[in-house]
N, C-alpha and C positions, 0 to 999 in steps of 0.2 A: 158092578157097578160099575165104569168107566169113569177112570179120573181126566180130570183137564190141565191141560198143563198152566202154567203159572206163565206170565207174559214177561220177555226177558226183558222189556224195553224199559221199565224204573232201574234195573239193574244195571241196564247202561248209561240210563241218566247220571244216575249215581254214580257211576266212575265216573264219566266229564265231567260233573262239579266239582270233585275231588281235585283231577287235573287242573282245573280252571283254578281252583284252591290256592293249588300247591304255586303253581304259576304266577299267581296275583302277589303270592306271598312272597317267594322269589324277588318278584320286579320292585315289591316298595325295600324288601330286604338291598339290594341292588343298589337301587334310587339312593336308599338312606345313607349307606357306604361309601359310594362317591360324590354325594353329596356334602359328605362331611369331610369337610376338606383343610389345608393349610392355604388361607388366603392371605397376597401380597399385600403389602402396608404401604404408608405414605413415599418412606424411603422408596422404595421400588417404583410407585409411581412414577417419581422426580425422575428416575435415573432412565426414563424410556424418549423424555423429552432430548433434541437434540441441544448443542451448544455448538461454541467457537471450534473443539476441536472431534467429536464425533459428532457425526450424520447417524439419526434415528429413521429408519422406515420401515412400515407396515406394511403385508401384504396381504389378502384373502385373494388368493387364487391368481389373477392376471391383475389386476386390481393393486394399484396404489393407493394410499391416504396419507395424509399428513400427522405426523404421531400426534398434535394436538388437538388433533381431530378422535383420535383414541377413545375408545370407549373398555375399562377395564373387567367389566361383563360380559365382552362379545367373546367368541371362544375360533377355535381354528384360522387365528393370524400368525405366520409371521413373520416375528419382529426381527430383524438385521439391525445390529450397530459395528460402523463402519468409521474410519478416519474420514474427516473430512475430504482431506488428501488423498483422493484415491491411488497412488504412486506409492504411496506410503505401505498400501494395502498387500503384505509381503505372505499370509499366513490367515488361515480361515479356521473356524473350528463351528464343526455342528452340534448343538447341542441338547441332551435330553434332559428334562429337569425331572426330580423326583417325585419320586410316588406319593400320592394326593396333597400336593404342593403346586398350587396356582404353577403356571410356566412365568408367569410375570415377576415374580420372585427374585427371578435371579437375572436382572434386569441390572442391577448394580456393581454386580461381576460382569458379566457382559460390557455395562460402558467404560468401565475401566481397564480392559483386554484391548478395548475396541481405541484408547490414549496412545497404547503398546503396537500396534501399527496389525492387528489383529481385526479379520472379517469377521463378527460372533453371530450365527446363523441360532433365532431364540423359537425352537417349533413348538407350536401347542400341542396335547398326546388329549386322544378323549378319555372322560374318565377322570383326569389328569393321571393319568396311570402308562408309560410307557409299552409296559409290556401288551396294551390294546393295538397297539404303531409301532411293534420295534421297526419298520420298513420306512418308517417317515422321513430317512434320510434320502427316499427314491429319485433321482433325477438332481437332487441340488446340486451337486456340483458340477453338472453340465452348466445347469443356468447361472449359477456366480462364475464360470469360470469368464461367462459372455461381460459380466457387468464388472467385474474388477479379474482382469488380465494380466496383472502384474504379483497376483497369487502362484508365491512358489509350491506352497506344502500345506496341505490339508490334514484334520485332525478331526476325531470324532471325541465328545464326552460327554460326563452326565455326571447325574446329583443324587449317590445313592442307588437305586431301582435304576432311575435312568443311563447310572454309567453301566451297571449288569447289562443296560438293554444295550448301549453303542458299543461294549464290547461284543456282544453276541453282533448284531453289524457288522463290525470292522472285522470279524471274521470269516467273512463269505462272503467281505467286500478287500482282505489285504493288500491286492496290488492298486487300490485308488486311494489309499490311502497312507500318508507318511506317519501316522502316529494317533494314540491316543491319551486322553485325560481323564484319570478316575478321581472323582471329588469325593470321597467316605465312599469306596465303590471297592466291586472287587468282579474279574473275574469269570464264568466259571466257563468259557469258551479257553480254549489253549492256543494261546500265542507266544507260548516260546519259543517257537523255531520260528517266527517271523521276522524281517526287521524293521518293525515299527517302534518307533520312541514314543514309551511308556510311560508317564507323570501319575507317582499316584500318591495324593492330599489325603491327608486328614487331621483332626484336631485329637487331642491327651485325653481331654473328658468328653470325646465323646461316648456317650449311654444307649445309641442307635444301634449304629456298626457293629456287626457281628464280628468281632476278632476272631476266635475260632475257627469263623468260616475263610474270614482275610487270609490267618498263618495256611489252612488250607490248600486257599487257590492261587496264593499266592507262585507256586510253582508253572502254574500257566501264564505267568507273563516272562518275559525276556530274560537274563538273569542282569544286565545292564539297566532296571528298569530307576527309573529316577523316582525315589522316595521323598518324602517328607512328614513329617507330622509336626504341627501346629502347636510350640507349649500353651496350654489355657485355652487352645482351639474347642470345637462343640460342632457337632454334629449338622444342628440349622443354620449355623450362620453364615455356608457355602450361596444361602440363599435371605432373601427382609420378606420372613413371614413369620417372627417371631420362634420361640423356644418351641418345638415340637415333643409333642408326649414322651416321655422315658429318656429323655437328653440330658447328657450331663448339665454342672452348674459349670459356663463358661468363665475363664479366669481374665479374658482379651474383650475388648469392645467389638461390636459388629462390623465397624469400618477397619479395624484392626485386621483380624482374621480376612476379611475381604483384598485389603493391603498386603500381606503378608502371603496370601495366593498368591496373587497377580506377580508377583517380586520372584515369587518362586519356581513360576512357567515361565516367564522372562528373559530369566538370567539363564537358566538353563535349555532357554529354546535357540541361546545365539547359536 
């Protein structure tokens, strides 16, 4: 008696169905993770408006729109905070937001720095994760040099994961920047032999920043790095999005932490 071969088609279908199911579950998990982020609050929203000292412009690709028309739910925009008097704009900061934090949450910090002659370029990250677009700063310097010819110094910076990604970007473009700002962040890239001016600031009550890794990677920064610990400050108060899970209990108000951060930067930037 001859044995008939069983059809392999059902097995192929089963493998295909399993693969589709795995991808579907993975996609759902990613969407849930990305969709669960810290949202900017009303304080941040108010800081996006221009005033007598600061001009706020919002741009998507080559199209500029008025800040008053801005919808916080929109994505892929670049928000620029600059002195109303362009001639006062002597420094520029390209800023990468923290992981899973809506980028507009950093508007208050950017707004206050703009009052101190900084042009702050706040970029959106896909999925609110700077690791997904580490090269978001590409082309920004060339573009803004034309808009603000008075800029003399260029800095990269970022908060938490955004700071780590900013440091990684700078390490590959050292000749293009004068310095780096790390807000509750550390650099895994070795910048110790560079001539960069590095500023590192974090809060004494920070419950999110891994201090063991911060100390481990401190040797990656120049010896003359400016370091500042905000007494009573926390991880979350560099942006306006409420307290992050796992953060410590701050002993200062959000506005105080922003003020102390700006004072530290502007005093040591002179």
